[in-house]
TORDO-967414 format. One record per residue (C-alpha): residue number from 1; x, y, z. Coordinates in pm, 1 decimal. Layout:
N
atom i: NUM, u: X, v: Y, w: Z
...
This chain:
290
atom i: 1, u: 5715.1, v: 3186.5, w: 6763.2
atom i: 2, u: 5475.4, v: 2894.6, w: 6733.0
atom i: 3, u: 5335.5, v: 2724.7, w: 7043.9
atom i: 4, u: 5131.5, v: 2403.6, w: 7043.5
atom i: 5, u: 4885.1, v: 2338.2, w: 7325.2
atom i: 6, u: 4766.5, v: 1994.1, w: 7426.1
atom i: 7, u: 4534.9, v: 1943.1, w: 7718.8
atom i: 8, u: 4317.0, v: 1697.0, w: 7908.0
atom i: 9, u: 4515.6, v: 1395.8, w: 7791.6
atom i: 10, u: 4361.5, v: 1162.9, w: 8054.7
atom i: 11, u: 4632.3, v: 898.4, w: 8021.5
atom i: 12, u: 4514.4, v: 574.7, w: 8179.7
atom i: 13, u: 4624.5, v: 217.0, w: 8234.5
atom i: 14, u: 4493.6, v: -60.0, w: 8006.0
atom i: 15, u: 4137.9, v: -143.3, w: 8108.4
atom i: 16, u: 4093.5, v: 191.3, w: 8283.2
atom i: 17, u: 3754.3, v: 361.7, w: 8280.5
atom i: 18, u: 3823.2, v: 620.6, w: 8008.2
atom i: 19, u: 4005.1, v: 375.5, w: 7781.6
atom i: 20, u: 3685.1, v: 172.1, w: 7761.4
atom i: 21, u: 3531.4, v: 479.1, w: 7593.8
atom i: 22, u: 3827.5, v: 618.4, w: 7396.9
atom i: 23, u: 4194.6, v: 520.6, w: 7384.7
atom i: 24, u: 4347.1, v: 836.3, w: 7527.3
atom i: 25, u: 4700.2, v: 694.7, w: 7513.2
atom i: 26, u: 4682.7, v: 626.2, w: 7140.7
atom i: 27, u: 4536.3, v: 971.9, w: 7082.5
atom i: 28, u: 4840.6, v: 1129.9, w: 7248.0
atom i: 29, u: 5071.6, v: 919.8, w: 7031.5
atom i: 30, u: 4891.7, v: 1047.4, w: 6721.1
atom i: 31, u: 4911.2, v: 1407.3, w: 6841.9
atom i: 32, u: 5287.8, v: 1372.8, w: 6884.3
atom i: 33, u: 5322.8, v: 1220.2, w: 6537.3
atom i: 34, u: 5119.0, v: 1506.0, w: 6392.3
atom i: 35, u: 5340.7, v: 1770.4, w: 6554.3
atom i: 36, u: 5649.8, v: 1597.8, w: 6418.3
atom i: 37, u: 5515.3, v: 1589.6, w: 6062.3
atom i: 38, u: 5429.9, v: 1960.1, w: 6045.9
atom i: 39, u: 5635.9, v: 2157.4, w: 5792.5
atom i: 40, u: 5691.3, v: 2411.3, w: 6070.0
atom i: 41, u: 5736.7, v: 2240.5, w: 6402.7
atom i: 42, u: 5628.0, v: 2431.8, w: 6713.1
atom i: 43, u: 5898.9, v: 2592.2, w: 6922.5
atom i: 44, u: 5735.5, v: 2460.4, w: 7240.2
atom i: 45, u: 5445.4, v: 2245.6, w: 7355.1
atom i: 46, u: 5235.8, v: 2344.3, w: 7656.6
atom i: 47, u: 5033.4, v: 2070.1, w: 7828.0
atom i: 48, u: 4764.5, v: 2233.8, w: 8039.3
atom i: 49, u: 4658.4, v: 1974.6, w: 8292.2
atom i: 50, u: 4452.2, v: 1660.7, w: 8339.4
atom i: 51, u: 4754.2, v: 1481.9, w: 8204.0
atom i: 52, u: 4636.7, v: 1159.7, w: 8369.0
atom i: 53, u: 4291.4, v: 1029.9, w: 8447.7
atom i: 54, u: 4341.1, v: 967.0, w: 8819.9
atom i: 55, u: 4687.2, v: 1098.1, w: 8910.1
atom i: 56, u: 4834.1, v: 758.6, w: 8997.2
atom i: 57, u: 5210.9, v: 699.2, w: 8968.2
atom i: 58, u: 5144.4, v: 425.2, w: 8712.2
atom i: 59, u: 4958.9, v: 671.0, w: 8489.9
atom i: 60, u: 5235.4, v: 929.6, w: 8515.8
atom i: 61, u: 5485.6, v: 658.5, w: 8420.9
atom i: 62, u: 5279.8, v: 586.2, w: 8108.0
atom i: 63, u: 5261.1, v: 959.2, w: 8034.4
atom i: 64, u: 5638.2, v: 1004.8, w: 8060.4
atom i: 65, u: 5697.7, v: 702.5, w: 7839.2
atom i: 66, u: 5469.7, v: 848.3, w: 7571.0
atom i: 67, u: 5628.9, v: 1193.6, w: 7597.1
atom i: 68, u: 5978.2, v: 1052.0, w: 7550.1
atom i: 69, u: 5893.4, v: 1037.5, w: 7178.1
atom i: 70, u: 5832.1, v: 1412.0, w: 7161.6
atom i: 71, u: 6121.3, v: 1598.4, w: 6996.3
atom i: 72, u: 5995.7, v: 1944.1, w: 7097.8
atom i: 73, u: 6043.9, v: 2110.5, w: 7440.5
atom i: 74, u: 5734.5, v: 2054.8, w: 7654.2
atom i: 75, u: 5619.4, v: 2235.2, w: 7967.7
atom i: 76, u: 5341.1, v: 2089.1, w: 8179.2
atom i: 77, u: 5111.9, v: 2183.8, w: 8466.0
atom i: 78, u: 4875.1, v: 1962.4, w: 8667.4
atom i: 79, u: 4496.4, v: 1967.1, w: 8652.2
atom i: 80, u: 4220.0, v: 1849.0, w: 8880.7
atom i: 81, u: 4256.8, v: 1486.8, w: 8764.3
atom i: 82, u: 4627.0, v: 1488.8, w: 8853.9
atom i: 83, u: 4792.8, v: 1470.0, w: 9194.6
atom i: 84, u: 5039.2, v: 1752.4, w: 9255.4
atom i: 85, u: 5302.7, v: 1557.1, w: 9449.2
atom i: 86, u: 5289.8, v: 1262.3, w: 9210.6
atom i: 87, u: 5333.0, v: 1512.8, w: 8926.5
atom i: 88, u: 5630.1, v: 1669.7, w: 9105.7
atom i: 89, u: 5793.7, v: 1331.9, w: 9159.0
atom i: 90, u: 5736.0, v: 1223.1, w: 8798.5
atom i: 91, u: 5891.3, v: 1538.6, w: 8653.3
atom i: 92, u: 6154.2, v: 1607.7, w: 8919.8
atom i: 93, u: 6421.9, v: 1594.1, w: 8648.9
atom i: 94, u: 6285.5, v: 1912.8, w: 8488.8
atom i: 95, u: 6475.6, v: 2222.3, w: 8607.6
atom i: 96, u: 6163.1, v: 2437.2, w: 8613.3
atom i: 97, u: 5980.7, v: 2224.4, w: 8872.8
atom i: 98, u: 5973.6, v: 2399.7, w: 9214.0
atom i: 99, u: 6082.2, v: 2187.1, w: 9509.2
atom i: 100, u: 5762.3, v: 2249.7, w: 9705.1
atom i: 101, u: 5426.3, v: 2423.0, w: 9688.1
atom i: 102, u: 5223.8, v: 2487.7, w: 9373.4
atom i: 103, u: 5384.7, v: 2405.6, w: 9038.6
atom i: 104, u: 5427.6, v: 2770.2, w: 8934.6
atom i: 105, u: 5722.9, v: 2864.3, w: 8713.4
atom i: 106, u: 5844.1, v: 3086.9, w: 8431.4
atom i: 107, u: 6031.2, v: 2994.4, w: 8111.2
atom i: 108, u: 6254.9, v: 3269.4, w: 7974.8
atom i: 109, u: 6401.8, v: 3089.6, w: 7670.2
atom i: 110, u: 6173.4, v: 3229.7, w: 7399.1
atom i: 111, u: 6065.5, v: 3565.7, w: 7250.9
atom i: 112, u: 5752.9, v: 3531.0, w: 7467.8
atom i: 113, u: 5771.2, v: 3458.9, w: 7841.3
atom i: 114, u: 5580.5, v: 3145.9, w: 7935.5
atom i: 115, u: 5434.8, v: 3151.3, w: 8287.3
atom i: 116, u: 5274.8, v: 2835.6, w: 8423.7
atom i: 117, u: 5024.5, v: 2856.7, w: 8709.1
atom i: 118, u: 4912.7, v: 2555.0, w: 8909.4
atom i: 119, u: 4539.1, v: 2581.2, w: 8976.6
atom i: 120, u: 4506.7, v: 2225.9, w: 9108.5
atom i: 121, u: 4393.1, v: 2185.0, w: 9468.7
atom i: 122, u: 4480.5, v: 1856.1, w: 9642.5
atom i: 123, u: 4166.8, v: 1657.8, w: 9716.4
atom i: 124, u: 3933.4, v: 1883.6, w: 9516.7
atom i: 125, u: 3815.6, v: 1919.5, w: 9157.8
atom i: 126, u: 3758.4, v: 2295.5, w: 9166.4
atom i: 127, u: 4063.3, v: 2511.3, w: 9103.9
atom i: 128, u: 4228.2, v: 2767.3, w: 9329.5
atom i: 129, u: 4484.3, v: 3046.8, w: 9314.8
atom i: 130, u: 4582.4, v: 3165.8, w: 9660.8
atom i: 131, u: 4727.1, v: 3501.5, w: 9767.8
atom i: 132, u: 5079.7, v: 3362.9, w: 9771.0
atom i: 133, u: 5052.3, v: 3253.9, w: 9408.9
atom i: 134, u: 4906.2, v: 3587.5, w: 9304.6
atom i: 135, u: 5189.2, v: 3772.2, w: 9483.6
atom i: 136, u: 5441.8, v: 3547.4, w: 9307.3
atom i: 137, u: 5279.1, v: 3617.6, w: 8972.2
atom i: 138, u: 5272.7, v: 3992.6, w: 9032.0
atom i: 139, u: 5642.3, v: 3992.4, w: 9123.9
atom i: 140, u: 5730.4, v: 3769.1, w: 8827.7
atom i: 141, u: 5549.9, v: 3991.4, w: 8579.9
atom i: 142, u: 5699.3, v: 4306.2, w: 8733.2
atom i: 143, u: 6052.3, v: 4186.2, w: 8652.5
atom i: 144, u: 5987.2, v: 4198.3, w: 8274.0
atom i: 145, u: 5719.5, v: 4462.2, w: 8214.2
atom i: 146, u: 5798.9, v: 4506.7, w: 7845.5
atom i: 147, u: 5834.0, v: 4143.5, w: 7737.3
atom i: 148, u: 5522.5, v: 3980.6, w: 7586.5
atom i: 149, u: 5392.3, v: 3709.1, w: 7816.2
atom i: 150, u: 5161.0, v: 3409.5, w: 7790.2
atom i: 151, u: 5006.4, v: 3252.3, w: 8100.8
atom i: 152, u: 4900.3, v: 2888.8, w: 8094.4
atom i: 153, u: 4686.4, v: 2715.1, w: 8355.5
atom i: 154, u: 4430.3, v: 2435.7, w: 8374.5
atom i: 155, u: 4106.2, v: 2592.2, w: 8500.5
atom i: 156, u: 3990.9, v: 2885.1, w: 8284.2
atom i: 157, u: 3951.5, v: 3206.2, w: 8487.2
atom i: 158, u: 3596.5, v: 3278.8, w: 8370.3
atom i: 159, u: 3253.0, v: 3119.4, w: 8373.3
atom i: 160, u: 3229.0, v: 2918.2, w: 8053.6
atom i: 161, u: 2851.3, v: 2870.7, w: 8045.6
atom i: 162, u: 2903.3, v: 2493.5, w: 8064.1
atom i: 163, u: 2715.5, v: 2431.6, w: 8389.0
atom i: 164, u: 2899.4, v: 2115.7, w: 8492.8
atom i: 165, u: 3244.2, v: 2269.8, w: 8449.9
atom i: 166, u: 3139.2, v: 2599.9, w: 8604.2
atom i: 167, u: 3053.7, v: 2404.2, w: 8919.7
atom i: 168, u: 3424.3, v: 2315.4, w: 8946.1
atom i: 169, u: 3549.8, v: 2654.6, w: 8834.0
atom i: 170, u: 3856.5, v: 2849.7, w: 8940.1
atom i: 171, u: 3838.0, v: 3020.7, w: 9278.4
atom i: 172, u: 4061.2, v: 3327.6, w: 9281.4
atom i: 173, u: 3993.5, v: 3440.3, w: 8925.9
atom i: 174, u: 3906.2, v: 3794.8, w: 9040.8
atom i: 175, u: 4247.2, v: 3824.2, w: 9203.0
atom i: 176, u: 4412.8, v: 3691.4, w: 8889.3
atom i: 177, u: 4228.9, v: 3947.1, w: 8680.2
atom i: 178, u: 4347.4, v: 4229.1, w: 8906.9
atom i: 179, u: 4708.2, v: 4116.6, w: 8866.6
atom i: 180, u: 4682.2, v: 4071.4, w: 8490.0
atom i: 181, u: 4518.9, v: 4410.0, w: 8437.5
atom i: 182, u: 4821.7, v: 4567.2, w: 8603.3
atom i: 183, u: 5053.5, v: 4400.5, w: 8351.4
atom i: 184, u: 4944.1, v: 4472.4, w: 7992.5
atom i: 185, u: 5232.3, v: 4262.7, w: 7855.4
atom i: 186, u: 5014.9, v: 3956.8, w: 7932.0
atom i: 187, u: 4872.4, v: 3919.8, w: 7584.6
atom i: 188, u: 4722.7, v: 3571.2, w: 7610.2
atom i: 189, u: 4599.8, v: 3330.0, w: 7877.7
atom i: 190, u: 4541.2, v: 2968.9, w: 7773.6
atom i: 191, u: 4362.6, v: 2696.3, w: 7967.7
atom i: 192, u: 4211.4, v: 2350.5, w: 7936.1
atom i: 193, u: 3960.1, v: 2177.2, w: 8165.4
atom i: 194, u: 3640.6, v: 2234.5, w: 7965.1
atom i: 195, u: 3716.8, v: 2007.1, w: 7666.4
atom i: 196, u: 3593.0, v: 2272.1, w: 7422.0
atom i: 197, u: 3736.8, v: 2574.2, w: 7236.6
atom i: 198, u: 3605.9, v: 2890.8, w: 7405.3
atom i: 199, u: 3724.8, v: 3251.7, w: 7386.5
atom i: 200, u: 3691.7, v: 3531.7, w: 7640.6
atom i: 201, u: 3882.9, v: 3850.9, w: 7712.6
atom i: 202, u: 3989.0, v: 4081.1, w: 7991.7
atom i: 203, u: 4050.4, v: 4413.4, w: 7820.9
atom i: 204, u: 4350.1, v: 4361.3, w: 7591.8
atom i: 205, u: 4418.2, v: 4009.7, w: 7721.9
atom i: 206, u: 4260.8, v: 3723.1, w: 7528.2
atom i: 207, u: 4172.2, v: 3401.3, w: 7710.5
atom i: 208, u: 4123.6, v: 3078.2, w: 7516.5
atom i: 209, u: 4051.7, v: 2720.1, w: 7612.3
atom i: 210, u: 4171.8, v: 2420.0, w: 7416.2
atom i: 211, u: 3976.6, v: 2105.6, w: 7330.6
atom i: 212, u: 4101.7, v: 1769.7, w: 7454.4
atom i: 213, u: 4338.0, v: 1534.8, w: 7275.1
atom i: 214, u: 4096.5, v: 1254.6, w: 7363.1
atom i: 215, u: 3722.0, v: 1326.2, w: 7419.8
atom i: 216, u: 3515.6, v: 1645.6, w: 7399.0
atom i: 217, u: 3244.9, v: 1791.6, w: 7620.4
atom i: 218, u: 2900.0, v: 1834.5, w: 7473.1
atom i: 219, u: 2776.1, v: 2193.4, w: 7464.4
atom i: 220, u: 2546.4, v: 2153.2, w: 7765.7
atom i: 221, u: 2455.2, v: 2506.9, w: 7873.5
atom i: 222, u: 2167.1, v: 2408.7, w: 8101.7
atom i: 223, u: 2141.2, v: 2131.5, w: 8364.0
atom i: 224, u: 1823.0, v: 2009.5, w: 8191.0
atom i: 225, u: 2038.1, v: 1920.9, w: 7890.1
atom i: 226, u: 2229.5, v: 1669.5, w: 8098.5
atom i: 227, u: 2607.0, v: 1639.7, w: 8098.5
atom i: 228, u: 2771.9, v: 1448.0, w: 7819.1
atom i: 229, u: 3111.6, v: 1375.6, w: 7672.2
atom i: 230, u: 3149.0, v: 1268.9, w: 7310.6
atom i: 231, u: 3396.6, v: 1093.3, w: 7086.5
atom i: 232, u: 3412.4, v: 1397.6, w: 6859.2
atom i: 233, u: 3754.4, v: 1432.7, w: 6691.6
atom i: 234, u: 4049.7, v: 1491.5, w: 6923.5
atom i: 235, u: 4204.0, v: 1834.8, w: 6883.1
atom i: 236, u: 4490.1, v: 2062.0, w: 6981.2
atom i: 237, u: 4568.5, v: 2430.1, w: 6931.7
atom i: 238, u: 4846.1, v: 2639.2, w: 6782.2
atom i: 239, u: 4922.0, v: 2986.4, w: 6917.8
atom i: 240, u: 5138.6, v: 3195.0, w: 6685.5
atom i: 241, u: 5309.7, v: 3504.4, w: 6820.8
atom i: 242, u: 5322.9, v: 3763.4, w: 6540.1
atom i: 243, u: 5524.4, v: 4025.7, w: 6725.6
atom i: 244, u: 5204.1, v: 4215.6, w: 6802.6
atom i: 245, u: 4972.7, v: 3948.9, w: 6939.0
atom i: 246, u: 4871.2, v: 3584.0, w: 6927.1
atom i: 247, u: 4666.5, v: 3411.2, w: 6659.2
atom i: 248, u: 4505.8, v: 3086.1, w: 6781.4
atom i: 249, u: 4412.0, v: 2795.1, w: 6555.4
atom i: 250, u: 4218.8, v: 2485.4, w: 6663.4
atom i: 251, u: 4280.7, v: 2171.4, w: 6460.9
atom i: 252, u: 4218.6, v: 1800.0, w: 6455.8
atom i: 253, u: 4526.8, v: 1583.0, w: 6424.6
atom i: 254, u: 4389.4, v: 1250.5, w: 6307.6
atom i: 255, u: 4347.7, v: 1193.1, w: 5932.8
atom i: 256, u: 4018.3, v: 1322.0, w: 5794.5
atom i: 257, u: 3779.3, v: 1076.7, w: 5632.8
atom i: 258, u: 3790.7, v: 1281.6, w: 5311.6
atom i: 259, u: 4017.1, v: 1564.5, w: 5195.4
atom i: 260, u: 4036.2, v: 1767.4, w: 4876.4
atom i: 261, u: 4401.9, v: 1850.3, w: 4818.9
atom i: 262, u: 4386.8, v: 2176.3, w: 4623.5
atom i: 263, u: 4748.1, v: 2148.1, w: 4506.8
atom i: 264, u: 4667.2, v: 1820.0, w: 4329.2
atom i: 265, u: 4376.2, v: 1969.9, w: 4135.7
atom i: 266, u: 4583.2, v: 2243.2, w: 3967.6
atom i: 267, u: 4826.7, v: 2142.7, w: 3694.4
atom i: 268, u: 5073.3, v: 2425.6, w: 3762.9
atom i: 269, u: 5053.6, v: 2436.2, w: 4141.6
atom i: 270, u: 5399.6, v: 2591.8, w: 4182.7
atom i: 271, u: 5300.1, v: 2880.1, w: 3956.5
atom i: 272, u: 4963.9, v: 2918.9, w: 4128.7
atom i: 273, u: 5128.1, v: 2927.0, w: 4469.4
atom i: 274, u: 5369.1, v: 3199.3, w: 4355.3
atom i: 275, u: 5074.6, v: 3408.2, w: 4233.4
atom i: 276, u: 4893.8, v: 3364.4, w: 4565.9
atom i: 277, u: 5199.1, v: 3456.2, w: 4771.0
atom i: 278, u: 5255.2, v: 3764.4, w: 4554.1
atom i: 279, u: 4928.1, v: 3903.2, w: 4690.2
atom i: 280, u: 4609.8, v: 4059.7, w: 4545.6
atom i: 281, u: 4432.2, v: 4127.7, w: 4321.8
atom i: 282, u: 4289.2, v: 3780.1, w: 4263.4
atom i: 283, u: 4046.5, v: 3791.5, w: 3967.1
atom i: 284, u: 3764.5, v: 3538.9, w: 3974.4
atom i: 285, u: 3805.2, v: 3254.9, w: 3729.5
atom i: 286, u: 4184.6, v: 3286.1, w: 3722.2
atom i: 287, u: 4284.1, v: 2928.9, w: 3792.1
atom i: 288, u: 4012.7, v: 2834.3, w: 4038.1
atom i: 289, u: 4248.9, v: 2834.8, w: 4335.6
atom i: 290, u: 3987.7, v: 2978.2, w: 4570.4
């Protein structure tokens, strides 16, 4: 199974604050085009919050219009820049949206269970997971103890070292860790929020964060370094389930300024590819593939 993750889309109206810095809407269009042109399309796309810049109905309308082009099933959760009830109204046609409360749900349609957790807190930028959500998660995981599971949420459940984002961290992460440690089928937890790729782990459970499809956070590890965002390349992640665990790849999706296409530099590329796929040994000087 191949899962694509997009996060921190920050969709905004024309003339909005972020679009004066980077055109987040166009970046999402390019990400969708990129996913469609892959030889192997993902089985699902997970969008892990900050879907809009301010959570206004107009921004969610723009978001839905852009996502109508996506030909892959997508599952979304809100972030601190979104408004939960506006999110619920915008996506009320999705069968997995709960009628009230946090946007927590489980998707059972794939070899891996996908469990979405809503860490957004109305009126606040820091994230929360309350006791009711943790009880729901514990019960949900208990129903399928042997099925591999991926959790996706907006705020990462660890201190990232990025001082500005750690100030608006997830409250309730200790409780989440206690639940997860009781359910070893939770192989991977993925998050957004920090606009950078970061890895962490709780025992056998890997936690990764995904860069933004629009702008990235500078690696400011100390308040004296300031707090900056950059127009570094927009990125997304792929999470491949191998049957034993997840392998995560971070990639840009806009065309590179320069690329060396190895297949075009080898006269018999089809033969070279067959030799590579046949496996080692690979003698040095034999075709220059590597």
